[in-house]
N, C-alpha and C positions, 0 to 999 in steps of 0.2 A: 504493499499500499504506500510505500515511500514514494514510488514513481507518481502515483496519483496525487499525493500531497504536493510534490514538486511541480507537477503540471498545473495544478490549481494556482500555485504561487506565480507561475509564469503567466498564466492567463490574467491574473489580477494585475500583474505588472503591465501587461499590454493595455488593460482597461485604464490604468493610471496614465500611461503614455498618451492614450487616445484623448483623455480629458485635457491633458496639457496641450495637445495640438489644437483641440477645440477652443480652448481659452486663447491660444495664440491667434487663431483665425478670427476670433471675436474681439481681439484687442483694439481699443480705440486708436492706437498708433497706426495700425494697419488700415483702419477704416477712415482715418483722417483725410479730409479732402485736400489738405495742404501737402499730402505726401507726393513725392516724386513718383510718377507712374512706374519707372523702371525699378525703383526700390521696392515698391509694393508688389510688382510682378515677380521680382526675385524671391521675396518672402513667401509669396503664394506658391511659387515653384518649389521652394524648399519644403513647405508644409505638405505639398502633394507628394513629394519624394518620401517624406516621413510616413505619410499614410500608406503609400505603396509598400514600404518596409514592414509596417505593422500588419498590413493585409497578408503578406507572405508568411509572417510569423503565425498569424491566426490560422491560416490554412494548414500550416505544419502542425500546430497544436491540435487542430481538429482531427487531422489524420492520426496523430499519436493517440488521441482519446478514442477514436474509432477502433484502431488496431488493439490498443490496450484493453478497451472495453470488451471487444470480441474475444480476445484471448482469455480474459478474466471469466467471461460468461461460459466459455467452453470448458475452462478448468473447473468452474463450479458445477457444470452439468456432469462432467466426468466424475467428480467427487461424489455427486448425488447418486449417480448410477452405481458406483463401486460400493457405496454404503448400502 
């Protein structure tokens, strides 16, 4: 179950990172009409790259959960059959 706990911690970490990105996207500095368009564009590009990185992590973690969950349920089924 150590793997499950570690995976849950990783997923929580992704959620925290996502909230941080969301807050940066809503930042008054980014939305300020006095911003130089190029600067705002670069910030948005950076945030999009960060979202893509988080998206890859999320897909990987979902795959881990699916595989681990399947192997756990198979192990539980085998244990039940043996008993």
